N, C-alpha and C positions, 0 to 999 in steps of 0.2 A: 515773359508767357505761361503761362503751364503748364507745365510738358504732358505730353502725348500719354497716356494710358490706353497699355491694350487692351482689349475689352475677354481678346483669345486667351492672352497673359494669366487674365485675374478667374477665369473658369474654371484655368487647368489649375492653379494654386487650392481653388475652391476641393477640384478633384480628388488634389492632396489630402488637403487636411480630414475630410467626410471619409476617405479611404482608410485614413490613420486611424480613426473614430473607431469607423466599422471594424479594422481591425482587433482591436481592444476589445470591441462590446463584443467579438466571437469566443475572445480570445477568456476572460474573464465567465460566458457562459458555457467552456467548456469544464465537465465536471472533474478534480484529480484520478488519476485512473487507478483501477482496483491493486492490492496485490496480493499477494500471498501471504494468511498470514495466522498469530499462532490464537487460541482463547480459552479459557478456564473457568468457572465460575466462582470455585475456590481456589486460590495456589497460595497457600505457606510456608513455610520455611518448617521442614520437619514434616507434614506433612503427605499424604492424599491424593489427589487430581484429573480427574480424567483432561486428557488437554487435546484439542481440535485445533486438527490444520482446514481453515479454507480457501480454495481451489478453486478462484474465479478466472474462466475462459477467454483473455482481454481480446480472442483477432476475431474475424468474421468470414476466416476459411477455413481455417481448424479448428480441431477439437485437441482439449485434452487429453492424454494418451495415458500419464506415469509422474510419477511424482516419488522425490528421494528427500528425504530428510535425513539431517544428521547431526544426533544426538549428542551434549555436547562429553568431553574429556575427562576439561581439565575439571568438571564437577557433574564424575559421570550420578546416575540416579540407576538404583541399585535394582528395580524392579521395576519392572517395565511389559504392559500386556498389550497386544494391535487387539482393536475391536474389528471383525470379518466389513467388507461393503461391501455389499451382493454387487456381483460384474464385476470386482477387482478382487487379484491374486495380492498377495505380497508378501517377501521377504525378510525375513528380521538377520544385524549382522551384528556381530557380540566383539569382544576383543578383550583381553588377560589387561587388570585393569594393574598397576602399576606398584600402589596405596589401594591395597583393600579399604570394601567402604563398612565399619559399624556397624551393626545393628543386629535390634533384640535378639534373632537369629542365630545371633554370629556373625561371620569375616562372609562376604560378596567378595571374589578375587574378580570376576566378568561380569561385565554390563554389556547392555545396548549402545552402540552406535550406529548408524543405523537403520531405516526404514524404508524400502522401496514396495509403491506403493505401481498395481500395473492394471490396467484395463485388459476384461478379460474377450471386447471382442468390441468391434466401433458401435455397437448400438452400447455400451456401456463406459461409452468412452462421455468429456464432458465437452457440449458444442458449446460453440458460442453464442453471448447471453446466458450463459448458464453460469452454478456454484456445483463443487462437493465440497465433505466437508470427510477426516480421515480423523480417525479420534485413537486416543491411548491410553493406557493407565496406568500412573507413575506415584510409585513411591519409597522411597521417603525423599521430597525434593530437598537436594543444599541449599547449606545456610546461605547461599550468595542472594542477593536480586535482582538480580534477571539469569533468565537463562534466553538463550541465542540458539537457532535451530535455521542453518543454514539450508537451504531445497531448490532442487532444482526441478523444472516444470519442464514435459516436453510434449512434441503436441505435434498431430499428429501426421506435421507436414516437413516433424524431424525439424525441427524451430529447439531449443533446449533455452527456457532463460531463468540464467543463476541468480538466483535470490538467498544471495550469500554477503553484500556490501554493508558493512558498517556502519555508522556515523561518528565522525569523534564528538566528544562533550559542545554540548554547545552550537555544534556547525547543523546545516541543515540536510535532512530527509535524504539520502542517497536515490538514486534512481530506481534502484532495487535493492530495496536495503530489509536483511533476513529478518525472517518473522522468530520477536523474540518476548519470549513473557515477562510480566513484571511479579515477584515474588514473596509477600506480606508479614515481613516477622513474625516469629508466633507470639501471639499471645495480645498482639492486634487484631480490628477492625477493618474495612476498608470507611474513605472519609463517606457522610450519606453523599448519594446519591454515586457515586462509583461502581463498577466492579470489581474484583480484585481476580488478578489478571487477565487484566485487560492485555491485548501485545503489541509492540511502538507503534505500530500504526494507528489502530482503533481509538490508545490514548494520547492520538486528533484530537483540536479541534472539534465539537459534535458539525454532524453533515448545517445544524444551522446557521449557523459559526459562517462557518465554507456558503453558507446561501446569503446572508449578508453581505460579504467584504465581497463577493461576485455581482450582489448587485449593487454596493456603493460603487464595484468600479464602473458595472454598467452607465449609468447616473453620473460620473464624472464624464464619463464618454461621447454619453450626450448631448450636456454640455457642450463639449469642445465644438463639438458635430454643429451641434444651433450655432456657436460663437460663430464656424469656419464659415456658415452656408450666409450669417447675416453678414464677415467679412465680405465675403464672394458679392454680392449683388450690391454694397457700397462702392465696392470697386467698380465693380460693372458698371454704376450708375453712373459715377466719376468718370468713367472715360467713354461715357455718352455725352457727358457736358463738355469736354472740356475737345472733342470731337470737327 
């Protein structure tokens, strides 16, 4: 005699399958959160560059009121100038170098180690859904493949986000990566379709690739959902037959 199948149990299983599929769709549709990043139109070893830190406000109930950026000490930059930002004040911290930087104008014994920007008022803070940009002029850039700029982002509610994590080679990107600027060797030019001085985050696959991945996952989830519905309907019909 055929075993009795409970239609209610089949419907419960159907609901769980559909819920799992819908969860996958939602996860796939949510874009990756924005980060504090660093950019430059050109960034060549030994050259000069305008370096810009892009700061998005990622929360809905607070504004960005301050940004602190640490400049590399192991590979210091001899000359740094800060571009004024309307509605914001800045403070520059310098330190004596253990090893002077040799330049065409002679040795440089001190270098900028930190720049701190602060909004002058709530009106000039970076509101939710907005972003701000803070720029410096730097030269000469060190002869290294990249520069890391650990940053602290402060919100009006007192929250401080520490963009200081560095991923090991080949490891996935950490949750709060330190802004990292890639430097082009002197005498070379970026490959076609690329921009010199892109940040670590900006050098990830472009948005179109991410959208394609999300679309693929969404299609897979939809297929799973359809199969779940079909299995549930079949189970329900078989349950009715054996009753």
